N, C-alpha and C positions, 0 to 999 in steps of 0.2 A: 416325385422324381428324384429329389435330393436324397431321400432316404434310400431309394433303390440304388442310386449310384454309390452312396456311402456303404451299402451292403456288399459291394463287389469284393471278391476275394483278394487277399494280399499274399497269396502263395508266391514264393520266390520266382518260379519260371515266368509269372505274369507281371512281375514288378516293372519290367521295361516295356511290355506290350501296351499296357494302359497305365495312366498315371495313378499314383497312390490315392486311395479313398481319403477325401479331405472333409473336415468339419469346421464349422464356424463356432468358436467358443467365446464365452464371456467370463472374465475374471473380475471379481469384486475384491479389491486388495485394501487392507487397512493401511493408512498412511505410514505408520511406524515400520511396516515390513515391506513397503513398496520398493525401496532400493535393493534389499536382499532378493526380493522376488524377481525383479527384472534382471539382476546380476546372474542368478542361477539359471534363468531361462536363456540368457545370452550364452552361458556355458553349454547349455543343452542344444540350442540351435534348432528348435522344432516348432517355433511359433512365429508367424508373420503378423505383426501388429497392424491394425487399421488406425489411421489418423482420425480420431474423433474430434479434433480441434482444427479441422481444415479451414474453417472460416476465420480463424485468429491468425494475426501476424506473429512472427517469432518473438517480438518484444511483448506481446500480450499474454504469453503463455506462462504457466505457473513457475517453471524452473528456468526462466530466462537469465536470471542472475547467475545461477550455477553454470549455465552454458557459457556465459561470458567469462566466468572465472577460469574454467578449464580451457577455454579457447586461448586465454592469455598465457596459461601454463604451457599449452601446446606450442604457442609462438616462441616462448623462451627455449623450449626443447629444440625447436627447429633452428633457432639461433645457435645453440650449442653444437648441433650437428654440422651446420655450415662452418663454424669455427674449427671443428675437428677435421673436417674434410680439407680445409685450407692448410691445417697444420700437419696433415698426413697421418692422423691418428684414426684408427678404425675402432668403433665401439665393439664391445663383446657381443658376438652373435648368439652365444649360448649363455643363458642366465646362470649366475653363480648361486651361492647360498641365498635363498629367498628370505628376506626379513620383512616383518610387518612394517608398513609405512603409513603414517597418519597423513591424510590428504592435506590438512591445514599446515602441518609441519613441512611437508614437501613444498607447499606454496611459498612459505617463508624462505626455505632453503634455496629454491630456484631463484627467488628475487635477489637474495644475497649473492649467489653465484653469478647472476647476470650483472649485477652492479660491479662486482669485483672484476669480472672479465671485461666489461666495458671500460673500466678505469685502466686496466692493464693495456687494452688496445689503444686507448687514447695516449697513454704515456709512451708506449712503444712507437706509436705513430710520430709523436713529437721528437723522440730520440732518433728515429730513423730519418726524419726530415733534416734534423740538425746534422746528422752524420753524412747524409748525401750532400748537404750544402758544403760541409767541410771538405769532402772529397773533391767537389767541383772547385772549391776555392784553392785547394792545393794544385789542381791541374792548371788553374789560371796563373798562379804564382810561378809555376815551372815554365809554362809556355810563354807567358808575357815576359818573364825574366830573360828567356832566350831572345825574344824580340829586341829588348833594350840592350842586352850585352852585345848582340851581333851588330846593332846599329852603332853602338859606341866604338866598337873595333873599326868599323868601316869609316866612321867620321874621323877617328884619330889618324888612320892611314891617309885619308884625304887631306886632312889639315897639314900633315907633314909634307905631303906633296906640294900643297899650295905655298907653304912657308919657304920652300926652295925656289919658288918662282916669283914671289912678291913679298914686300915688307908689310909690316902691320900685323896685328893680332886678329884672329877670328874667334867668334864666340862658339863655345861648345854646348850652349844651353839647349839647342834644338838640333841634335845630331841626326834625327831621322829624315830631315829635309834634304840631306845630301847636297848635291850641287845646285839644286833649285833654290835652296835657302841661303846660298853664299851672298853676303851683302857687299855692296860697293863701298859702304862706309863702315869702318870698324866700330864706330860708336853706336850704330843702330842694331837693336836686338828684337826678336819676335818670340813671345812667350805663348806656347800652345798648351791646351788641356787635353786630357784623354780619358776614355771610359773603357773598362775591361770587363769581360764576362764570357759566357758560353751561349751559343745559339744552336738550335737543332740543325743538323747538317742539311736536311732536305729544304730548310728555309734560308740557308746561308746566302745563296745568290739573290733571291728576292730581297732579303734583308739589306744586303750591300747596295743593291740597285736603288731601293727606296731612300736610303740615307743619302746616297749620292745626288738623287734628284731633289730631295727636300732641302739640302744645303747648297744646291747649285754647284756641286763639285768642290766646295771649300772644305773638304775633309780628306784625311788619309786613313785607309783601312787596311789592316793586316789580319789574316786569318790563318789558323793552323788546325789541322784535323787531329782529334783525339783518337789514339789507336784503338782502344776498346770502348764499347758502348758504356755509358754511365747511367745510373739510376737518377731520373729526374726527381728533384725534391717535391715538386708539386703533384705530379701524376703518379709517382712511385713506379713507373715503368722504365725499362732500359731503352735509352735513346742514343743514337749516334749524334755526336755534337762536335762543333768547332769552337776553339777559343778565338775570340776576336779582340782587337784593340782599335778603337776609333779615335783619331786625333782631330781636334776641332779648334776653332778660334772664335771666341765670343759666347756670351750667355744665350743668345737666341738659338745658335746652332746646338748648344748643349740641351736646351729645352726640347727641341725637335727630336734630337737623337734619343733622349730618355723616353719620350712618348712612343717612338718607333720600337725601341727595345721592349717596352711593355706590351705593345700590340703583337710582337712576334714571339713573345714568351722567352725572350733572351735574358737570362739571369745575369745580374751585374754584381761585381765584387770589387772592393777597394784594392788599390795597388799603389806602390811608391816606387819612385825612380832610384831611391837610395839602395844600392846593392847590399849594403850591410843590413839594413832593415828587412830587405827581401829574405835574406838567409835566416834572420831571426824569426820572421813571420812563418816561413816554411817549417822551421823547427817547432814553433808553438802549435801550428795547425796539425802537424804530425802527432804531437803529443796528445792533443785534444781528440784526434781521431782514434787513437789507441784507447783512451779512456772511454770514449763514447761506444766503441765496439765492445768493450768489456761490460759496460752497463746494459747494452742491448742484449748481449748473450745471456746475462744474468736474468733479465726480464723475460726473455724467450724461454729460458729453462723453467722459470717459475710458472709461466703461462702454460707450457707444455705439461708440467706436472699437474696443474689444475685441470686441464682438459683430459688428461689420462684418468684422473680421479672421477671426472664426470662420465667418461667413457665406460668405466667399470660398472657404473650403475645406470647408464643411459637406457638400456633395454628395459630394465625393470620399471624405471620412471615413465618411460614413453608408453609402455604397455598399460600401466596403471592409469595414466592421464587419458589415453584413448578409450579405455574401457569406461572410465567414469563419465567422460563426455558422451559416449554412445548411450550409456544408461540414462542420462538426463535428457538426451534427445528423445529416447523412447518414452520416458515418463511424460514428456511434453505432448505426446500423442494420446495420452490417457485423459479422461474427463473426471472432474470432481463430482461426487454425488451431492445432493442437496444439503446433507449434514456436514459436508466438507471434512469428513473423517475417513472417507474411503475414496479410492480411485477405481474407476470403471475402465476395463480394457476389453477390447474385442480383437479377434484375430483368427487366422486360419492355421490349422495344424493337421498333420496326417493322423488318421484314426489309430494307427499302430503306436503313436507316441503318447496316447492319453495317459497311460500308467506312468510313464517317465515324467510327464509334465506335472501330474498330481504329486508324485514323490518330491519333485523339486519345490513345489509350493509348500509342502509340509516341512521340508528342511529349512526353507526361508522363514517360515513362521516361527520355528523353534529357535533358529539362530538369532533372530531379531527380538526374541523375548516378547512376541506379540501375544496378547490375550486372546485374540480372535484369529482364526485361520482364514486363508483366502478361499472364497467361494468359486468353484469351477462348475460351469454348466454349459451344455451344448445348445446352441440356438438353431432353430429350424428356419431355413431361408431358401429362396429360389435363386439367389444371387449365384452367378457362375463362379465356382471356386478356382483358385490358381492351379496350375499344372505342376506336378512334382514327380520326377522320375529318380529313383535311387540308382545312381551310376557309380562306377569305380574308375580307376585310372585307365582301364582298358576301354570301357564303353563310353566314357565322357566325351572323347574326341568325336566319335561317330554321332553322338547325340547333338554335339555342337554343330555338326554339318547340317543336321535337320533343322535345328533351332535357328540357324542363319537364314533359312527360308521363312520360317514362322513357327512360333511355339504352338504345340498341339493344344487343341481345345480340351477341356477337362474330360477325361475318360475316352478321348478319341484314340483310335488305333494309331500307334506310334510307328512311323516308318524306320526309326532308328534301329529296331530289332533286325530288320532285313538289310538295312544299310551296312551292318557289320560284315555281311557276306557279299552282297551284290555290288557295293561300291568298289572295294578292291578288286573284285572279279572283273567287272566291266573295265576298270582301269587296265588290268592285266591283259584283257583281250586286245586292247589297243597297243600295249607296251611290250607284248610277249617276247622275251629273249632271256634265256636263263643265265646268260653271262651278265647282262645288265641287271637282272634281278639279284644276282649274288652281290654285285657292287652296292646296290641299294640296301641289301640285307646287312652287309658289313657296316655301312655307314650308320644304319639305324641301331645296330647292336651297341655301337659306341655310346649313343644317347641312353639306351636302356640300361646298360651296365653301370653307367655313371649317373643314373637319374637321381639318386639320393644327394649326390654332391651338387649336381647342376640345378636341382629344384630349389636350393637355397641361395642361388646366385642370381644377380641381375644380368640377363643376357641381352644381346641386341634384338631389335624387332624381328628380323628374319630368323635368327637362331632360336629365339623364344617361340616363334610360331612353329618352327620345325620340331622343336623339343616337345611342344604341346601335342603335336600330332604324330609322335614317334610310333605309337601302336597302329595308327592308320597306315603309316609308311611301312611298318613291319608286315602287315597283312598284304599291302600292295606288292611288296617284294616277294613274299611267299607265293602269291598267286601268279606273279610275273614269271617266277621260276617254273611253276606248273604249266602255264600256257606256253612258255618258251620251250619246254620239253615236248609239248604237243606239236608246236610249229617246227621243232628240231632246229633251233637257231641258238648258237652261242657266238655272240658278236657277229651274227649273220652266217657263221660257218656251221654246216651240218655235221653231226657225228653219228656213228653207228653204236649208240649207247646200249641198246637193249637186244640187238641182234644184227646180223649182216643184212644188207639190203635184199629185198625179195626179187630184185630185177638184175639182169646181166645183159651184156651186149650179145646180139646174135652172131655178128661177125666183126671183122676189123673195120668195116665201114662205120660202125657205131662208136666212133672214137670219142672219148670223154663224155659220152651220153649226151651229145649235142645234136644228134640226128635221130631219125626214127630207126627202130631196130631193137629196142629193149624188149626182152621177153621175161616172163615171170618164171624163176627157177627155184624159188623157195616159198615157204609159207609167208603170208602177209606180215609186214612189219608190225610187231605187237603193240607199240604205243606211239601215237603221234604220226607225223608225216615221214614217209620213207625218205632217207637221206638222198637217194638217187634223183628225186624230183628237184632238188636244189641244183641250180646250174644247168638244167635242161631247158629245152625250148618249150616243154610242156609245163614248166613251173608256173609261169605267169597266169595262164588260163586256169590251171588247176587250183592254185592258191586263191586266185580271184573268186572262183566259184565256191570254194570251201568257206572262205571268210565272209563272203557276201551272204550266203545262205545261212551260215551260223549266226550272223548278225540279225537276220530276220527272225530266226528261231528264238534267240535270246530276247529280242524286243517284244515279240508276241507273248512270250512266257511272262515277262515282267509286267506288261500291260494287263494281262489276265490276273496276275497277282494283285495289282492295284484295284481292279474291279471286284475281286473276291474280298479285299479288305473293306471296300465300300459296303459290301453285304454284312460284314461283321459289325461295322458302325451302325448300319440300319437296324440290325437285330438287337444290338446292345441298347440302343436308344428307342427301341420298339416303334420304329418308323416303317410301318408296313407299306406305305405308298412308295417309299424309295426301293423297297425290295421288289415290288411288282412292276413298277414303272421306271426304274432306273437300272437296278442290277440285272434283272432278267433280259430286257431288251438290249442292254449294252453288251452282255455276254453273247447273245445271239448274233448281233450285228458284227462284233469284232471277230468271232470265230467262224461265222458263215463265210467271211472273206479271207482274213489273214490267218485265222486258225486253220482253214482249209488249205491255204498256201503252205503253211508249215507241215501239214500232213502230207501234201504232195512231195515236199522236199525229202521228208523221211522215207516215204515209199520209194522215191527215185534212188536214194542212196542204198536202200535195202535190196532193191531188185536189180540195180545196175541198168535201169532203163535209159534210153536216149531221148526220152520225151522232152519237148520244148515247153518248159513251164510258163515262159512269157506268152507263148501262143495260147496255152490252156487258159490262163487267167484273162487275157484280153478278149478272147472269143466267148468266154463264159458270160460276158456282158453284151458283146456285139451280136453274137449268133449262138444263143444258148441251146438251140435245138439242133444245130449241125452235129454231124458225126465227128468224133475225135480222131479216128484213124490211128496212125502210128503214135499219137500223143496220149492214147489211153493207157492209164496206169493200173486200173483194176476194173473188174466187171461192174456194170451199171453205173459207171462214173458220170455219164450224162444225166441220168435221173437224179443222182445225188447233187450234182451241180444245180439243176433246176430247183430242187427243194431248198438248197442253201441260198440261192439267189432270191427266191420267194420270201424266205424267212428274213433275209437282210432288208428287203423292201418293206415288209410288214413291221419290222422292229422300229423303223423311223417314226411312223405315226403312233405307234405304241408308246414311244417315249414322249411324243409331243402332246397328244390330245387328252388322254384320260385324266392325268394328274391335275390340271387346272380345274376341271369340272368337279372332281372329287373333293378338292380343297374347298371349292365354293359350297359344296353340299355340306361338308363338315362345319364350315363357318355358320351356315344358316341353322344347322341343327344345334350348335352350341348356343347361339343367340336365342333360339326358340326355347331351349331348356332353361336358360337364365331368366326368361320372362316369367316363369311360373315358380321360381324358387321362393321359399318362405322368407319373411323379413328377418334380418340379422341384427344383432346388437351393433352399436357404433364401432366397437373394437373389431368385430368380425368384418364389418363393412370396410373399414380402413385396410384391414389385412387383405381383403379381396381386391381392393383397388391397387394395393402395392404389388400383389402377386401376379395379377393379370396384366400382361403387357399389351402391346399393340394388337395381338391376335384377338383380344376380347373387346376392345373399345374403338379401334379405328375401323373405318369402313373397308370392306373387302373390295379391292380394286381388281376385278377379274382381268381387265385388259393388261394391267401391269404383270400379274401372275402369268398370264398366257405368253406375253412377250418374253418374260424372264425364262420360261420353260422352253420357248422356241430358241432363244439364244443358247441355252444349255444343249439342246438337241443338235443344233447346227455345229456348235463347238465340238461336241463329241464325234459327230459324223466326219467332219473335216479333220479333226484331230486324230482320229483313228488312222487316216491315210498319212497325214503329215508326220505323226509320231512314229509310225512304222518306217517311213522313209528316213526319219531322223536317226534311227538306230543304225543306219548304214554307215554312220560316222565311225562305228566300231571297225568296219571293214576298211574304210579309207585311211584312218590313222594307223591301223596295223600295217597296211601295205607301205605307207609313207615311212614308218619307223624301220621296217625291214629294208627298204631301198636305201635309206640314208645310211644305215649300218653297213650295208653291202658296199656302198660307194666309198665310205671311209676305209673299209678293209681292203678293197681291191685297188682303189686309186691312190691310196696313201701308203699303207703298210706293205702290200705286195709289190707295189711299184718301187718303193725304196729297197725292198729285198732284192729285186731284180738287178740292181746296179752292182751288187757284190762289193759294196764299199761300206766299211764300218761307220764312217762319218755320216754318209747319207742315210744309212740304216738307223743310226741313233736319232738323227733329225726327223726321219719319217716316223719313228716310234713316238717321239715327243709330240709331234703334230697329231698323230692318231690318238694319243691319250687325251690331249687337250680338246680335240674335236669330240671325242666320245663323251668326256665329262661335261663339257660346255653345252654341246648340242643335244646329245642323246640322254644324258643323265640329269640335265637341268631343264633345258627348254622343252624337250619332248615329255619329260615327266610332268612339268607344269601344264603343258597342252593337254595331255591325256587326263590329268586330274580335273581340269576345268570342263572337259567334255563329259567325263563321268558325272561331274556335279550337275551339269545341265540335264543329262538323261534322268537323274533322280528327281531333280526339282520340277522339271516340266513334264517329261514323258511318263514318269512313274507316279509322282505324288499328286498330279492334278486329277487322277482318277478317283481319289478318295479323301485326300488330305485338305482340310480347310486351313489349319494353321493360324487361327484367329484367337488363340488363348493367350494367357499371360503366365509368366513363370512364378513359381513359389520362391520368394526371397525371405527366409526366416531371419529373425534377429539373432545374430551369432557373432561372438567376438572373433571367431576365426576369419570372418569376412570383412572386418573393419580395416579400412585402408590406412596406410602410414600417414598419408597427407589428409588433414582435416579439410572438408569442403566448406 
């Protein structure tokens, strides 16, 4: 079977219909050329290596030391990148002149650069902290100096006033106590201490309250807000702060206050009452601030120059380190042979890439000066290969839609081929409006025109998802324009685009086509819905009927396509049981009922008959022998219905009964045949045990097989009904979109136009634009997208698609992530 699958054609039209033919290959690589070999295969990206050391921990593998080494180098590069981001320096996105870099020299260089940068950061941090402390100190000197000078002025004025009233001298040693500190005896003096500093503004009130309670009110506190936020020396963040001065008496109070300042993060700074010394200290602090600022600027310039130098070579260094680390990760998946002179690798590759892989192996052996070349051989196995579809930027998004449901099994028919057309078309059936379609098209063209620029940028999550699906949205927009022209809706407004309407009013009573009286005066409108139907009383039942019946036709057609694809799968995998007892009865059942309904719809449209299709289908089951009367659409219709009903009834046991018995018979025949096979060698016996799975050695549980088949039969029979009904969502969402569009147009834009006021018209136009974009072009687009997704995943793919395969992930430098895991 593996050989039969591998022999499948690789012609371009079939590349996406079935996965590429894959092969399991083995490479025996000399140790001296192993690095070059894996490197060249990484450039090629056509080989998925198997881990032959899965039973070993990462630390037990051959190249654990190299992995650790390059992991450390990657850490240093991440550190450099973080520092560049903080400094606002962007590394070069396009590599300059490529120079040969020795990995060992690069390791030493990265270590030196890291040490230098760490030292710079430490020095800059110390300088910055000292600078911030000096700035705070200067603020304290200015604000606290204002406290003391103001208090001195007040005390002097008060003393002069008291001297005029009484004799004796008063002490000026404690001016801030004002009248509360006036002593009855001139010889008695009180000496107070004080603490100055800054406290965060948000903590200032709790700070003052705690000090007051801790000292039982035996303090005097003054605070003044700093106008601009200051950089805190400890945290390095800008904080709004207050300058405080706390006056106290006694060492106990001082100790308590110091502890409270420490708890609240209130920085303390020394201060003197001597005004001359205050001026001198302010001058000294200002000078030191200027010197510190110059030193910081010089350090930052040197640091910026170093980071710019790193940024110029960062891309080349980072690429080299990531490549080397991925190479050694891959080498750790290889096993050493018994001589420990060769590495053995196994992996999956597409058949078409055999020549390219062999050329890469030859180049690696030559460039590494190896005496022996790498041995390349194809292994025969029954293991299920990975699935690989060659996609491009247009088809990849559609393939991702399918893969989100499940990856196709190897060589299974791929729904992605049909999804390219059916997905945007079913979306457009629900979204059809050529005005909205043009808006979507213009938005998508922006992404497509700028795709080269945007593909190299980091976009937001939603923007990146939209950009990735730009070609899906392009197809959705084009199909929406097409279906919008069929519906004849441009923001819900009909136009006579292709010809005048085929209908006209019979007389004046047929005003605005809102009453009966329309007569056909011209040939039928050539494309889509006649514009006269919009706005008439006949619009709702007409469009209801059109869209509902069209939804049934599309649904039955797509379900038939799914069953036909199940036939292709059964034929390709040579499963005759599925052809006879799955494909044929399913086709008969589905088309005996819903295929016949589709035929009746087409006949009714073609003949203009007034037959009631609901009545026909209901009484086809309830009274199949009754005459159809006026509901007859073609001769011998009753006979045809009886035959179709009989076929539908027969197809159910046809699906259910024969297959389990035939599977049992095949199992018994296989066991009987194995009972008389000749003895094999030990190697062949082991191969037989490996190749034969549960089909050959587990007991055949007939009851399980029968129940499984019964579940499948019931699921299909009920699913045929529910899936057909599910396609009516095409009709429902199409009508909802049309009605919403009509409401926004009539109740917002036309209503605003009717006031004949430019201001109201502008407001109405703005509301209409926002409603159209927000509701119809965003929410309705998302709704129709999700419903189209459901129709493909459930109603279409469940007819044939198993989706239990696994993707082909080749070792490729192009797919190595920036962040090391």
